[in-house]
N, C-alpha and C positions, 0 to 999 in steps of 0.2 A: 396491324401494329407490330413492329419489331421490339419486343420487350427489352432485349439486350441493349438496344440503342438508347433506351431511357437512362441507363446507368452511365453513359459516356457522353451524351449530347451536351451536358452542362458541366463537364469536369473542370474547365477553367474556373467557373464560378465556385465550385465546391472547394478547390484549392484555396480560394480567397476567403471563404467563410468558415472552413472546418475547424480552424484553430480558435475562432472567436464565437462560434455558434454551434449548438449541439442539441441533442435530444433532451426531453424533459427528465428522463430517468431510466433506470434498469430495475427489473425485478426478476427473481428466479425461484423456481420450485425444484429443489435438488432431486426429490423422488421422481418427479415427472420428467426430469432432465430437459426442462424448457426454460429459456431466457426470453424475456419480453422487453423490447425497446419501444418507447412511445414517441409519437410525433410531437414536435413543438406546436403550440397552438397558433392560430392565424395571427399574424402581426408580431411574431416573437421568434427568438432564437435562444438556444441554450448550449452550454458547454459542459462537458463532464469527462471524467477520467476513470478507466477501469484500473484499480490499484493492483500491484503485483501480488498482494496476498488475497485477492478475491478468489474464492474456490473455483470459479469458472475458467481462470487462466490456465491454458494448456489443454483444455477439454476440446474434443473433436466435434465440430458441427456437421450434422448429417443432412439437414434440410432446413428450409425456412418458409414461412407463410406470411404474406403481406395482406393486411386488411386496412383499407382506406375508405372511411365513411365521412362524407362532407356534406354540409348543408350550405347551399348558396342562397343568400337572402334575396328577396324581391328587388329587382333592378340591377342585380349583380350578374356577371357572366361567369359561370363555372369554368369556361374555357381558359380563364386567366388564373386559375388556381395553380400554385407551384409549391412543391415541398422537396427538400433534399435531406438525405440521411447518410452518414458515414459511420463505419463500424470498427471496433477494435479487433480485427480479424487478421490472422496471418494465413496466406501471404497478403501483402499490401494493406496493412492496417490503416484505417482512416480514409484518405481521399479516394483510392482506387476501389476499395470495397464500399461503394456508394450506390445509392439508388436515387434517381430523380423522377418525380411524378408530376406531370404537367397535364392540366385539365384538357387542353386541346388535343394532346396526344392520346388521351384516354377516351376521346369522343364526347366529352362533356360540353354542354352549352346551356346558357340561361340560368334560371333559378330552380330551386328544388333540392332534393336529397339525392346524392350520387354515391355509388359504391364501386370499389375496385378490389379484386382478390387475385392473388397470384401465389402459386406454390412453386418453389424453385430450389435448385441445388447450386446455383452459381455463387452463393456465399459460403460454400463448404470450405472448411479450413479449421483453424484452431483459434480460440480466444487468446489474445495477448494483452499485456498491460500497455495501454495506449490511450490517447485522447480520441474521443469520437464526437460526432457532431451533426448538426442539421439545422434547417430553418424553414419556416413557413411565413414568408415576408408579408403576404397580403397586399402586395402592390396591384392595384386595379382589380382587386377582388374583395368582396365583403361577405363574410360567412364565418362558419365555425367548423372545426373538426369534432366529430362525435366521439364520445368516450370509447367506442369500440375500435377506433383506429389504433393499430399497433403492428409490430413485426415480431413474430415468434420464431426463435431459433431452437430446433431440436438438437441436442448434443448428447454425447456419451459421457455419463457421469460414473466414474469408477470409485466414487466415494473418497477420492483423495489419496488412496493407497494406504498401506500400513502406517500406523502412527510412528513418527520418528522425530527426534530432536534435530533441528536444522542449524541453529546458531545460539550463541549466548553472549551476554554483555554484563558488565558491572556498571550500574547506574548510580550517580550521585547528584544531589542537588547542590548547586554552587550559589549560595546566598540567594539574592532576589533575581539573579540572572536566569536561572532555570536549570534543567537537568542535562547532563552529558553522559553518553554511553561509551564505555571503553570496551572494545571488541575482545572477547575471550574465545580464541579459536578452539575448536573441538579436537583438532589434530595438528601436528606440526609444531611450530614454534609457539610456546606458551604465552598467553597474555599476562601482562604485569600490571597490577594495580599500584600506582604510585601515590595516590591521594590518601592522606592520613586521617582526615577529620570527618566526623559526621556519619550518619547512617548510610548504608549502602543497600541497593537492591540488586540481586542477581536475576537477570532476565533470561528465562529459558524460552526460546522461540521454537514452536513445533510446526509441522506441515499442515496439520488440521486444527479445527477449532476445538479447544479444550472445554470440557464440561465439568470435570472433577479432578482433584488431586488429593492423594491420601495424606501426604505429609512431606517433611524434608528433614535432612540432617546436614551438619557441617562439621568438618574436622577442626575448625577454629571459629570463634565468634559466637555471640548470643543470637539465636534465631528469634525473629519477630513474626509478623504476619506472613502467611503463605496464602496466595490467592491467584485466581485467574484474572488477568489484566482486564478491567472494565472497558478500556479503550481499544483493545485488540485481543480477542479470545484465543488467538494463536499463542499468546504469551502466558507463562506462569511466573509470578513475581515472588521471590523469596527475600524477605527483609533480613539483613544482618544489622542488628542494632549496634554492634561493636565488633571491630576487627582488631585483635590484640597480637596477632601472630606475625609481626614484622620479620622479614628475612625467612619466610616459610612458604611452602606450597599449600594451598587450601583447596579442599574438595567439597563441593556442595552437591547433594543428591536430592532429587525429588522422587517420590514413590507413588505407585498406584495411580497412574495418569490415565484418564479416559477421554475420548473425543466424541463428537456428535455423529460419527459414522459407525459407532459400535466397537471401535478398536480400543485396545488397552495396551499399556506399556508398564512393565513392572517397575522400572526405574530409569532415570536419565541423570547423567553425571557430568559435571563441569569441574575441571581443575585449573587453577591459575596461581600465579605467584603474587605475593604481597611484599613489596619493597618500597617503603616510604621514601620519597625523594628521587626515585629512579625516573626522571623526566624522559630520558632517552630510551627507556625500556630495554637496556642491554644487560640487565641482571646485576649491575654493580652501580653504586652511587659514587661518582668521582667528579673530577674537574669539568668533564663534559656536561654533566647535569647542572652544575653551578653556572656554567656559561649559557646553557639553554634557558635556564630560569631567568638569568640576568638579561638575556636578549629580548624577552617579552615583558620585562618589568614595566609596571605602570599601565598595562593593558587590562581591559575587562576580559573575563573568561569567555572564550567562544569555542567553536568546534575545532579550531586549528591549534589552540594553545592551552586547553583546559588541563592537560597533564601537569603543567607547571603551577597550577593553582592548588598547591599541596594541601592547604587547609580548607579548600572548597568554600571560600567565603565570597566568591564571585569576582575578586580582583587579584592580580598578580603583583606582589609588592615585596618589601623587605622581609615581611614575616615568612613568606614562602621561601625566599632565598635563605633565610636563617634555618628553616626546616631542612632544606637540602644540605646545608653545611653541617648541621647537627648529625645528619645520617651519613656523612661522607665516610667511605670505607666499608659501609654495609654492603652485603651481597647475598644473592641467593645461592644455595648449594648446587 
């Protein structure tokens, strides 16, 4: 049997199913530097996505082991077994980094328990953020995959590197609509917070998962809760209960940060401008901001217009326009 041919024989089929069908899941043991992909059960398919903040993204794969253990029920023919898998691997994430296993190609027939093992380097590459997939359709086959079926990838885990701040944002809740994040660049042109009402959260996003933070300070505003984000442990959230420094640059600092790899960082700093009503973020409130707010008047706040929702109540209306007019002439130094 030419094992290499197994991954290409059914490529047209994989192209058809990989976006709609995928593996049951992923698990990882960082210390052992092994990631495990499981097969879809007979008669099913699954779809999943490796997110960009997954710690395996960018890690180099050095080898893989394929374990396929199948029970063919009495009266069924194991030759009809079929399963395909695609992986989030560069080069060729998804469809071309695929494996197809067919019972007849493996020499299986009849009922009973069947096993297949392969150790290979043909999946070597790096994990990328991408959709991955597979299916075990069960057409003309009646049986089950045993729990021992899996594909293990060995990869080099450098622990994510030294702890570093990657990005920051100012987050506000806009009424019942939800939260919107305003990007606060760490270098270059400064981010401008134009929204005047309600509590804010400054989101510090790090490259590794954070386990502890010692505290925070701000040059303006009353600090509230400081915590690791329960939804994404790469983030530290610093609550500003009130920002009163209009027309000023504000610096927020978090201290004594530690990650799950044993790295620490003495401090991380974000500086941004506060200029209420500066819809266009050009450091001055003028007629262009009034025009920008008027252009989206009557709309609900969304990712494209939330800067004009100055009072952060979820809708853009005359109240926001009046706020902009009230601050006309204000500017950052």
